[in-house]
SEGU-918150 format. One line per 4 residues: for each residue x, y, z of N, C-alpha, C, O, CB. Coordinates in nm, 2 decimals, padded with zeros to 4 digits. Glycine has a CB too. Example, Ala and Ser with C-alpha at 12.3 -4.5 7.8 and 13.67 -1.06 7.14 Angstrom:
// residues 2
01.32/-00.57/00.78/01.23/-00.45/00.78/01.32/-00.33/00.78/01.42/-00.33/00.85/01.13/-00.45/00.90; 01.28/-00.22/00.71/01.37/-00.11/00.71/01.29/00.00/00.79/01.34/00.11/00.80/01.41/-00.06/00.57 .
//
This chain:
// residues 142
02.47/-04.96/03.62/02.56/-04.99/03.72/02.64/-04.97/03.84/02.63/-04.88/03.93/02.59/-05.01/03.68; 02.74/-05.06/03.85/02.79/-05.03/04.02/02.92/-05.13/03.98/02.92/-05.23/03.91/02.64/-05.09/04.19; 03.05/-05.07/04.07/03.11/-05.13/04.12/03.20/-05.09/04.24/03.20/-04.98/04.30/03.15/-05.18/04.03; 03.31/-05.26/04.25/03.35/-05.20/04.34/03.50/-05.12/04.35/03.59/-05.21/04.35/03.33/-05.28/04.41 .
03.58/-04.98/04.36/03.69/-05.00/04.32/03.76/-04.98/04.45/03.70/-04.99/04.55/03.74/-04.93/04.20; 03.91/-04.94/04.44/03.98/-04.93/04.52/03.95/-04.86/04.64/03.97/-04.89/04.75/04.07/-04.91/04.48; 03.89/-04.74/04.59/03.78/-04.61/04.67/03.68/-04.60/04.70/03.62/-04.49/04.72/03.76/-04.51/04.62; 03.61/-04.75/04.72/03.51/-04.74/04.70/03.38/-04.78/04.60/03.38/-04.80/04.48/03.53/-04.68/04.70 .
03.28/-04.78/04.68/03.20/-04.82/04.57/03.16/-04.69/04.48/03.14/-04.58/04.53/03.08/-04.90/04.63; 03.14/-04.71/04.35/03.12/-04.63/04.22/02.98/-04.69/04.13/02.95/-04.80/04.09/03.27/-04.64/04.12; 02.91/-04.56/04.11/02.83/-04.57/04.00/02.87/-04.53/03.86/02.97/-04.47/03.83/02.74/-04.50/04.02; 02.80/-04.57/03.77/02.82/-04.55/03.59/02.67/-04.48/03.56/02.58/-04.56/03.55/02.84/-04.72/03.49 .
02.66/-04.33/03.54/02.65/-04.18/03.53/02.61/-04.14/03.39/02.66/-04.03/03.40/02.78/-04.10/03.57; 02.56/-04.15/03.29/02.58/-04.09/03.17/02.51/-03.96/03.21/02.44/-03.92/03.30/02.53/-04.18/03.04; 02.57/-03.90/03.07/02.51/-03.71/03.03/02.47/-03.72/02.96/02.50/-03.79/02.86/02.58/-03.59/03.00; 02.32/-03.62/02.96/02.29/-03.63/02.80/02.28/-03.54/02.72/02.29/-03.42/02.74/02.20/-03.68/02.77 .
02.26/-03.61/02.57/02.31/-03.49/02.48/02.24/-03.42/02.45/02.14/-03.40/02.50/02.35/-03.51/02.37; 02.30/-03.32/02.31/02.19/-03.26/02.31/02.21/-03.07/02.32/02.28/-03.03/02.42/02.11/-03.33/02.44; 02.17/-03.00/02.26/02.22/-02.87/02.30/02.15/-02.80/02.47/02.19/-02.72/02.56/02.17/-02.77/02.17; 02.10/-02.83/02.46/02.01/-02.82/02.59/02.11/-02.83/02.70/02.18/-02.73/02.74/01.88/-02.94/02.61 .
02.12/-02.97/02.75/02.20/-03.03/02.82/02.41/-03.01/02.81/02.49/-03.02/02.90/02.13/-03.16/02.78; 02.43/-02.98/02.70/02.59/-02.92/02.65/02.61/-02.86/02.75/02.71/-02.92/02.78/02.61/-02.82/02.53; 02.60/-02.75/02.86/02.67/-02.70/02.97/02.64/-02.69/03.11/02.68/-02.63/03.21/02.69/-02.61/02.95; 02.54/-02.78/03.06/02.47/-02.85/03.26/02.60/-02.92/03.32/02.68/-02.96/03.24/02.29/-03.02/03.26 .
02.61/-02.94/03.39/02.66/-03.08/03.50/02.63/-03.10/03.59/02.53/-03.16/03.58/02.77/-03.10/03.54; 02.66/-03.09/03.70/02.57/-03.06/03.82/02.43/-03.12/03.84/02.34/-03.05/03.79/02.55/-02.93/03.82; 02.41/-03.19/03.89/02.23/-03.18/03.85/02.20/-03.26/03.74/02.09/-03.31/03.72/02.16/-03.02/03.80; 02.29/-03.28/03.67/02.24/-03.34/03.52/02.24/-03.42/03.45/02.19/-03.43/03.34/02.25/-03.31/03.44 .
02.33/-03.53/03.52/02.36/-03.66/03.49/02.24/-03.75/03.50/02.14/-03.67/03.51/02.47/-03.70/03.57; 02.21/-03.85/03.49/02.16/-03.92/03.51/02.18/-04.14/03.52/02.29/-04.19/03.47/02.10/-03.85/03.42; 02.11/-04.22/03.58/02.10/-04.32/03.53/02.08/-04.42/03.36/01.97/-04.46/03.35/02.01/-04.32/03.60; 02.15/-04.44/03.27/02.05/-04.47/03.17/01.92/-04.55/03.17/01.91/-04.68/03.19/02.12/-04.51/03.07 .
01.81/-04.45/03.14/01.69/-04.53/03.13/01.58/-04.47/03.05/01.58/-04.35/03.01/01.64/-04.56/03.27; 01.51/-04.55/03.04/01.42/-04.50/02.86/01.26/-04.57/02.88/01.23/-04.63/02.98/01.52/-04.62/02.66; 01.21/-04.56/02.82/01.09/-04.62/02.82/01.02/-04.75/02.79/01.07/-04.82/02.70/01.05/-04.57/02.78; 00.92/-04.77/02.85/00.90/-04.98/02.87/00.81/-04.93/02.72/00.75/-04.82/02.71/00.76/-05.09/03.09 .
00.81/-05.04/02.59/00.68/-05.02/02.50/00.63/-05.14/02.55/00.69/-05.23/02.61/00.69/-05.01/02.32; 00.51/-05.13/02.53/00.36/-05.19/02.58/00.39/-05.34/02.56/00.42/-05.38/02.45/00.21/-05.15/02.47; 00.38/-05.40/02.65/00.37/-05.59/02.70/00.54/-05.60/02.70/00.59/-05.71/02.66/00.27/-05.75/02.53; 00.60/-05.53/02.73/00.78/-05.52/02.74/00.77/-05.53/02.90/00.71/-05.46/02.98/00.87/-05.36/02.68 .
00.87/-05.67/02.92/00.93/-05.67/03.06/00.96/-05.56/03.11/00.97/-05.49/03.02/01.04/-05.74/03.07; 00.99/-05.47/03.26/01.03/-05.33/03.29/01.20/-05.43/03.29/01.27/-05.37/03.21/00.93/-05.22/03.48; 01.27/-05.52/03.34/01.40/-05.48/03.32/01.43/-05.55/03.21/01.54/-05.53/03.17/01.49/-05.50/03.42; 01.37/-05.63/03.13/01.41/-05.61/02.97/01.40/-05.50/02.87/01.45/-05.50/02.76/01.35/-05.68/02.90 .
01.32/-05.41/02.92/01.36/-05.30/02.89/01.49/-05.20/02.97/01.59/-05.18/02.90/01.25/-05.25/02.89; 01.50/-05.16/03.05/01.60/-05.14/03.11/01.74/-05.18/03.06/01.83/-05.11/03.03/01.58/-05.19/03.21; 01.75/-05.35/03.06/01.86/-05.37/02.96/01.84/-05.32/02.82/01.94/-05.32/02.75/01.89/-05.50/02.95; 01.73/-05.28/02.78/01.72/-05.32/02.57/01.78/-05.12/02.60/01.86/-05.07/02.52/01.44/-05.39/02.43 .
01.72/-05.03/02.70/01.78/-04.91/02.68/01.93/-04.88/02.69/02.00/-04.82/02.61/01.74/-04.85/02.75; 01.95/-04.93/02.85/02.07/-04.93/02.87/02.23/-04.94/02.74/02.33/-04.88/02.74/02.04/-05.03/02.96; 02.16/-05.07/02.62/02.22/-05.12/02.52/02.20/-05.02/02.42/02.29/-05.01/02.34/02.18/-05.24/02.48; 02.08/-04.94/02.41/02.06/-04.80/02.29/02.12/-04.70/02.32/02.15/-04.61/02.24/01.94/-04.74/02.27 .
02.15/-04.70/02.46/02.22/-04.50/02.45/02.36/-04.55/02.54/02.43/-04.46/02.60/02.07/-04.33/02.58; 02.41/-04.69/02.55/02.54/-04.67/02.60/02.60/-04.78/02.52/02.72/-04.78/02.51/02.57/-04.67/02.77; 02.50/-04.89/02.43/02.63/-05.00/02.38/02.67/-05.11/02.44/02.72/-05.21/02.40/02.74/-04.95/02.38; 02.62/-05.06/02.59/02.67/-05.19/02.65/02.60/-05.30/02.74/02.56/-05.26/02.85/02.76/-05.16/02.71 .
02.59/-05.38/02.72/02.51/-05.48/02.81/02.58/-05.57/02.91/02.65/-05.68/02.89/02.43/-05.57/02.73; 02.53/-05.48/03.04/02.62/-05.55/03.16/02.52/-05.70/03.24/02.41/-05.69/03.28/02.67/-05.41/03.31; 02.61/-05.81/03.25/02.55/-05.86/03.27/02.56/-05.92/03.42/02.63/-05.84/03.49/02.54/-05.91/03.18; 02.54/-06.01/03.48/02.53/-06.02/03.64/02.42/-06.05/03.66/02.35/-06.07/03.56/02.55/-05.91/03.73 .
02.34/-06.08/03.81/02.26/-06.05/03.91/02.20/-05.91/03.89/02.30/-05.84/03.91/02.33/-06.07/04.03; 02.10/-05.83/03.87/02.00/-05.73/03.87/01.97/-05.72/03.98/01.93/-05.84/04.00/01.91/-05.74/03.81; 01.95/-05.65/04.09/01.83/-05.65/04.23/01.74/-05.48/04.14/01.76/-05.38/04.06/01.94/-05.59/04.48; 01.63/-05.57/04.22/01.56/-05.42/04.18/01.53/-05.33/04.33/01.49/-05.37/04.44/01.38/-05.45/04.09 .
01.56/-05.21/04.29/01.52/-05.07/04.35/01.41/-05.03/04.39/01.33/-05.03/04.30/01.55/-04.97/04.29; 01.40/-05.01/04.47/01.29/-04.89/04.53/01.23/-04.83/04.41/01.32/-04.80/04.33/01.36/-04.76/04.64; 01.14/-04.81/04.38/01.07/-04.70/04.26/01.11/-04.58/04.28/01.17/-04.58/04.38/00.91/-04.69/04.25; 01.11/-04.47/04.24/01.06/-04.37/04.25/00.99/-04.30/04.23/01.03/-04.26/04.12/01.09/-04.34/04.25 .
00.91/-04.23/04.25/00.79/-04.08/04.16/00.87/-03.98/04.18/00.95/-03.95/04.26/00.61/-04.01/04.25; 00.79/-03.93/04.03/00.91/-03.82/04.03/00.78/-03.71/04.07/00.67/-03.76/04.08/01.01/-03.78/03.84; 00.78/-03.58/04.10/00.74/-03.38/04.10/00.61/-03.46/04.03/00.51/-03.51/04.08/00.86/-03.20/03.97; 00.65/-03.46/03.90/00.55/-03.48/03.77/00.43/-03.65/03.82/00.31/-03.67/03.81/00.69/-03.53/03.60 .
00.51/-03.71/03.87/00.38/-03.81/03.87/00.47/-03.93/03.84/00.45/-04.04/03.89/00.24/-03.78/03.75; 00.57/-03.90/03.75/00.62/-04.03/03.70/00.72/-04.11/03.74/00.81/-04.07/03.81/00.67/-04.03/03.60; 00.69/-04.29/03.70/00.75/-04.38/03.81/00.86/-04.38/03.74/00.86/-04.39/03.61/00.68/-04.52/03.87; 00.96/-04.37/03.79/01.10/-04.47/03.74/01.16/-04.56/03.82/01.20/-04.54/03.93/01.22/-04.40/03.71 .
01.17/-04.68/03.75/01.19/-04.78/03.80/01.31/-04.84/03.74/01.33/-04.87/03.62/01.08/-04.85/03.78; 01.46/-04.88/03.89/01.56/-04.93/03.84/01.63/-05.03/03.89/01.61/-05.08/04.00/01.62/-04.87/03.82; 01.68/-05.06/03.84/01.80/-05.19/03.87/01.93/-05.18/03.86/02.00/-05.13/03.77/01.79/-05.32/03.79; 01.96/-05.27/04.03/02.14/-05.25/04.03/02.20/-05.36/03.98/02.16/-05.47/04.03/02.23/-05.22/04.18 .
02.28/-05.35/03.89/02.44/-05.45/03.90/02.54/-05.42/03.84/02.58/-05.37/03.73/02.44/-05.59/03.86; 02.60/-05.50/03.99/02.80/-05.53/03.94/02.82/-05.54/03.84/02.79/-05.65/03.80/02.90/-05.65/03.98; 02.88/-05.45/03.74/02.98/-05.45/03.66/03.04/-05.38/03.58/03.01/-05.27/03.63/02.97/-05.52/03.63; 03.11/-05.36/03.48/03.26/-05.30/03.46/03.21/-05.26/03.26/03.17/-05.31/03.16/03.43/-05.47/03.49 .
03.23/-05.13/03.31/03.26/-05.05/03.14/03.39/-04.97/03.10/03.49/-04.94/03.18/03.14/-04.93/03.12; 03.38/-04.93/03.00/03.46/-04.84/02.99/03.44/-04.72/02.90/03.46/-04.74/02.78/03.56/-04.90/02.96; 03.39/-04.60/02.93/03.32/-04.46/02.93/03.40/-04.44/02.78/03.34/-04.37/02.70/03.36/-04.34/03.08; 03.49/-04.47/02.77/03.58/-04.42/02.64/03.46/-04.49/02.53/03.40/-04.44/02.44/03.78/-04.49/02.62 .
03.45/-04.61/02.57/03.39/-04.67/02.45/03.23/-04.69/02.46/03.17/-04.79/02.43/03.47/-04.82/02.42; 03.16/-04.58/02.52/03.06/-04.56/02.51/03.01/-04.51/02.36/03.08/-04.44/02.30/03.04/-04.48/02.60; 02.84/-04.56/02.29/02.81/-04.56/02.17/02.64/-04.54/02.22/02.56/-04.61/02.28/02.88/-04.70/02.07; 02.62/-04.41/02.15/02.45/-04.42/02.18/02.44/-04.38/02.03/02.51/-04.35/01.93/02.37/-04.30/02.32 .
02.27/-04.38/02.06/02.15/-04.38/01.95/02.18/-04.27/01.96/02.25/-04.21/02.05/02.00/-04.43/01.96; 02.08/-04.21/01.81/02.08/-04.01/01.84/01.95/-04.02/01.85/01.90/-04.13/01.86/02.13/-03.86/01.72; 01.90/-03.92/01.83/01.74/-03.80/01.76/01.79/-03.73/01.72/01.91/-03.69/01.73/01.62/-03.71/01.83; 01.70/-03.68/01.66/01.66/-03.59/01.53/01.55/-03.46/01.65/01.49/-03.50/01.75/01.52/-03.72/01.36 .
01.57/-03.27/01.61/01.53/-03.19/01.67/01.52/-03.06/01.54/01.60/-03.03/01.45/01.63/-03.18/01.78; 01.43/-03.02/01.56/01.54/-02.90/01.51/01.56/-02.83/01.57/01.51/-02.79/01.68/01.51/-02.81/01.42; 01.69/-02.79/01.51/01.85/-02.71/01.62/01.90/-02.61/01.48/01.92/-02.65/01.37/02.05/-02.89/01.68; 01.91/-02.46/01.52/01.80/-02.41/01.58/01.72/-02.38/01.62/01.67/-02.32/01.52/01.79/-02.38/01.58 .
01.66/-02.37/01.68/01.54/-02.38/01.72/01.47/-02.28/01.66/01.52/-02.17/01.67/01.52/-02.39/01.84; 01.35/-02.29/01.59/01.28/-02.14/01.42/01.36/-02.17/01.33/01.35/-02.09/01.24/01.30/-01.92/01.42; 01.44/-02.24/01.31/01.57/-02.25/01.17/01.47/-02.29/01.05/01.44/-02.24/00.95/01.72/-02.41/01.20; 01.43/-02.44/01.13/01.36/-02.51/01.00/01.44/-02.64/00.98/01.39/-02.74/00.93/01.37/-02.41/00.85 .
01.59/-02.62/01.03/01.63/-02.75/01.01/01.66/-02.82/01.05/01.75/-02.74/01.09/01.68/-02.76/00.96; 01.70/-02.96/01.11/01.70/-03.03/01.12/01.81/-03.10/01.17/01.89/-03.11/01.08/01.65/-03.03/01.06; 01.86/-03.17/01.30/01.98/-03.23/01.34/01.96/-03.30/01.38/01.86/-03.33/01.44/02.06/-03.18/01.41; 02.06/-03.38/01.36/02.14/-03.51/01.48/02.21/-03.45/01.62/02.30/-03.37/01.65/02.29/-03.60/01.41 .
02.13/-03.54/01.68/02.23/-03.54/01.87/02.21/-03.67/01.90/02.10/-03.73/01.89/02.16/-03.42/02.05; 02.37/-03.70/01.96/02.34/-03.81/02.03/02.25/-03.88/02.19/02.30/-03.86/02.30/02.46/-03.83/02.02; 02.15/-03.93/02.18/02.07/-03.91/02.35/02.18/-03.93/02.43/02.18/-03.85/02.52/01.94/-04.04/02.42; 02.31/-04.02/02.44/02.33/-03.96/02.54/02.52/-03.88/02.49/02.54/-03.88/02.37/02.31/-04.09/02.66 .
02.59/-03.83/02.55/02.70/-03.76/02.48/02.75/-03.81/02.58/02.68/-03.91/02.55/02.72/-03.60/02.44; 02.81/-03.85/02.69/02.94/-03.91/02.78/02.84/-03.97/02.88/02.72/-03.95/02.90/03.06/-03.79/02.86; 02.95/-04.06/02.95/02.93/-04.19/03.08/03.06/-04.15/03.13/03.16/-04.11/03.07/02.92/-04.40/03.03; 03.02/-04.19/03.34/03.19/-04.19/03.37/03.14/-04.30/03.51/03.06/-04.39/03.52/03.28/-03.98/03.41 .
03.20/-04.27/03.56/03.24/-04.36/03.68/03.26/-04.26/03.77/03.34/-04.18/03.76/03.38/-04.46/03.67; 03.13/-04.27/03.91/03.18/-04.21/03.99/03.21/-04.22/04.14/03.14/-04.30/04.20/03.13/-04.14/03.97; 03.24/-04.18/04.17/03.20/-04.22/04.36/03.14/-04.21/04.42/03.19/-04.11/04.47/03.23/-04.19/04.46; 03.02/-04.24/04.50/02.84/-04.27/04.52/02.91/-04.08/04.56/02.91/-04.02/04.45/02.74/-04.44/04.70 .
02.94/-04.02/04.66/02.97/-03.91/04.69/02.95/-03.79/04.60/02.88/-03.69/04.62/03.07/-03.91/04.74; 03.03/-03.82/04.47/03.04/-03.68/04.38/02.89/-03.76/04.28/02.80/-03.69/04.22/03.26/-03.64/04.27; 02.88/-03.90/04.28/02.71/-03.86/04.23/02.63/-03.84/04.26/02.53/-03.84/04.19/02.64/-03.88/04.18; 02.65/-03.83/04.36/02.50/-03.75/04.45/02.49/-03.63/04.38/02.38/-03.59/04.35/02.52/-03.70/04.64 .
02.61/-03.55/04.35/02.63/-03.40/04.36/02.61/-03.42/04.17/02.53/-03.33/04.14/02.82/-03.34/04.45; 02.64/-03.48/04.08/02.59/-03.50/03.90/02.51/-03.50/03.93/02.46/-03.39/03.95/02.62/-03.60/03.78; 02.43/-03.62/03.97/02.27/-03.68/03.91/02.20/-03.61/03.95/02.22/-03.55/04.05/02.20/-03.82/03.95; 02.07/-03.60/03.87/01.94/-03.56/03.89/01.90/-03.60/03.98/01.90/-03.72/04.01/01.86/-03.59/03.81 .
01.83/-03.48/04.08/01.83/-03.45/04.22/01.70/-03.58/04.25/01.71/-03.67/04.33/01.80/-03.25/04.26; 01.60/-03.56/04.16/01.46/-03.69/04.10/01.52/-03.79/04.15/01.46/-03.85/04.24/01.43/-03.73/03.91; 01.65/-03.83/04.11/01.68/-04.03/04.12/01.86/-04.04/04.30/01.94/-04.10/04.35/01.80/-04.12/03.83; 01.81/-03.94/04.29/01.92/-03.96/04.42/01.88/-04.03/04.51/01.98/-04.08/04.57/01.97/-03.85/04.48 .
01.75/-04.08/04.58/01.74/-04.19/04.63/01.77/-04.34/04.57/01.75/-04.43/04.65/01.64/-04.18/04.66; 01.81/-04.38/04.46/01.84/-04.47/04.36/01.97/-04.50/04.45/02.02/-04.61/04.47/01.86/-04.41/04.18; 02.01/-04.38/04.52/02.16/-04.41/04.59/02.17/-04.46/04.66/02.25/-04.56/04.66/02.23/-04.34/04.64; 02.08/-04.41/04.77/02.08/-04.42/04.88/02.02/-04.56/04.89/02.06/-04.62/04.99/02.03/-04.31/04.95 .
01.91/-04.65/04.80/01.90/-04.75/04.78/02.04/-04.83/04.78/02.08/-04.92/04.86/01.83/-04.74/04.68; 02.10/-04.79/04.68/02.22/-04.89/04.58/02.27/-04.93/04.79/02.26/-05.03/04.85/02.41/-04.75/04.41; 02.30/-04.82/04.82/02.44/-04.81/04.99/02.33/-04.95/05.08/02.36/-05.04/05.15/02.44/-04.55/05.15; 02.21/-04.90/05.06/02.06/-05.05/05.19/02.16/-05.11/05.15/02.28/-05.10/05.20/01.84/-05.16/05.14 .
02.11/-05.17/05.05/02.11/-05.31/04.95/02.27/-05.38/05.03/02.28/-05.47/05.10/02.11/-05.26/04.72; 02.39/-05.28/04.97/02.54/-05.33/05.02/02.60/-05.34/05.10/02.71/-05.38/05.09/02.62/-05.30/04.99 .
//
């Protein structure tokens, strides 16, 4: 999601939940994303994952951005949509994992623990390095 604020272009990023990411900030934020279910349309999957991870269902004209191939070979698809949301209203789905490690106890954590709007320059510092080309593509689009 992006919006045009008084200070210019802003993008909405989310911070992964769980103990591994708890103390990470710069280079740890991401776009809302997830897996495509077999037979599911990729844009429908993006909309579903955004709703599951944030509770938000942005409406508007979605524009495909060029796919990114990560170092491990995974291809990430993304769309740009002009929309707005209140990060304080974010509600994420939960995942379970053994925590603390080797304790035998299962704990639940939000998949996304927070979201925020960032000016593009600050978003470059916050975003996972592999996803930064999406910012370039968004700026070129606009």
